[in-house]
Every structure is written in C-alpha cells, then in structure tokens.
C-alpha positions as CSV (number, residue, x, y, z in Angstrom):
1,X,0.0,0.0,0.0
2,X,1.5,3.3,-1.0
3,X,0.9,6.2,1.3
4,X,1.2,9.8,0.0
5,X,3.6,10.7,2.8
6,X,5.7,8.8,5.4
7,X,4.1,7.9,8.7
8,X,1.0,9.5,10.1
9,X,-0.4,12.5,8.4
10,X,-4.0,13.6,7.9
11,X,-3.7,12.6,4.2
12,X,-2.3,9.2,5.1
13,X,-5.1,8.7,7.6
14,X,-7.7,9.5,5.0
15,X,-5.9,7.1,2.6
16,X,-5.9,4.3,5.2
17,X,-9.6,4.8,6.1
18,X,-10.4,4.5,2.4
19,X,-8.3,1.3,2.1
20,X,-10.0,-0.2,5.2
21,X,-13.4,1.0,3.9
22,X,-14.1,2.7,7.2
23,X,-15.8,6.0,7.9
24,X,-14.7,8.3,10.7
25,X,-17.3,6.9,13.2
26,X,-16.4,3.3,12.4
27,X,-12.7,3.9,12.7
28,X,-13.2,5.8,16.0
29,X,-15.2,2.8,17.4
30,X,-12.5,0.3,16.4
31,X,-9.9,2.5,18.1
32,X,-12.0,3.1,21.2
33,X,-11.9,6.9,20.8
34,X,-14.6,9.5,20.2
35,X,-15.4,10.6,16.7
36,X,-14.2,14.1,17.6
37,X,-10.7,12.7,18.1
38,X,-10.8,11.2,14.6
39,X,-12.0,14.5,13.2
40,X,-9.1,16.3,14.9
41,X,-6.6,13.8,13.5
42,X,-8.0,14.3,10.0
43,X,-8.0,18.1,10.2
44,X,-5.3,19.9,8.2
45,X,-2.1,20.5,10.2
46,X,-2.5,24.3,9.7
47,X,-5.9,24.4,11.4
48,X,-6.2,25.1,15.2
49,X,-8.5,22.1,15.5
50,X,-5.8,19.7,14.4
51,X,-4.3,17.3,16.8
52,X,-1.6,14.7,16.1
53,X,-2.7,11.0,16.2
54,X,-0.9,9.0,18.8
55,X,1.5,6.5,17.4
56,X,-0.2,3.7,19.3
57,X,-3.5,4.4,17.6
58,X,-1.9,4.8,14.1
59,X,-0.3,1.4,14.6
60,X,-3.6,-0.1,15.7
61,X,-5.3,1.1,12.6
62,X,-2.4,-0.1,10.4
63,X,-2.8,-3.6,12.0
64,X,-6.3,-3.8,10.5
65,X,-4.7,-4.1,7.1
66,X,-3.4,-7.6,7.8
C-alpha cells in the first residue's frame, strides 16, 4: 500500500480509512476513541482544531490491514 507521505499525516489517515473501507465513526469505534478525536486527527495541520494522532492508535489502525 502506497501512502502519499511517510508515517501518520492527515492525508495518510484518509488514505488508510479508504483502504479499510471505514468512515470516521467506524474507525473511532474500532480504536476506542470519540469521533471528535478522529476529526481532529484528520484536520489539516495548519488548522487550530488539528491534533496529532498518537503512534499507538496509528499502529492499531495499520494492523487492521493484515
């Protein structure tokens, strides 16, 4: 799977959700977080609402590919 960038970025997260055929709510449920957290992780890095996705959660989502 080819990500647009290296590691977690909002673009890579969007790409991963698409590959997993998950919407924001479904992904949040699988990770045990609120949908609002997923929205913050997907927000552009130049927006004040952006928050970085914890590496542990990124890896949990990546593990769903296998």
